[in-house]
N, C-alpha and C positions, 0 to 999 in steps of 0.2 A: 391243417393250414388255415390261418385266419384269413378274413376277407382282405386285409391290408397286404398280407404276404402273397395271396393269390393275385391281387392287382399288380403288385411289383413283379411277380413272375410273368404275368401276361405282357407287361410293358417290356420286359427283357427278352421274351420269347414270343414275338408277334406271329410267328409261323405256327404256333401250337393252337390250332383251331378248336380243338376239344376243350382246352383250358379257357379260351375266350368265350366259347358258348356257355360253359359252366359259370363263368364270372357274370355274363349277361343274364343268366337265369336267376341270379341272386340279387338283381337290382331291386330297389325300393319301389313297390307298386304305387306308392303315393307321390312319387316324383312328378314334377310338372311335365306335361307332354306338350310338345310344340309341333304343329302341323308342318309338313314339308312346304318350303317357300315356293310360291308360284310366280312371283315377280321379282325384279331386281330390288325393289324397295323392301319386300319381305325378307329377301336374302340379307340385305344390309342390316335390317332390324335384328335378325337372328344372330348375325355376326357380332353385333354390339352386345347382345345378351351374353354371348359366349365370352367376349372380352371382359365384360364386367364380372362374370362368374370366375374367370381365371384370376382377376385382380382381387377377388374376395369382396366385391361390393354387393353381391347378392347373397 
């Protein structure tokens, strides 16, 4: 199963914890890491980053 197929499977079968864990183990170690937000301002900043990522702006 390719990464894309695995991702699609996990989206369709959200209760399959083993598949989700396997998918997460295959993530890119060079991906940017964001610290957990501690304030409302940090939460809003991270939500904007996520929105931009979804829209394809990042």
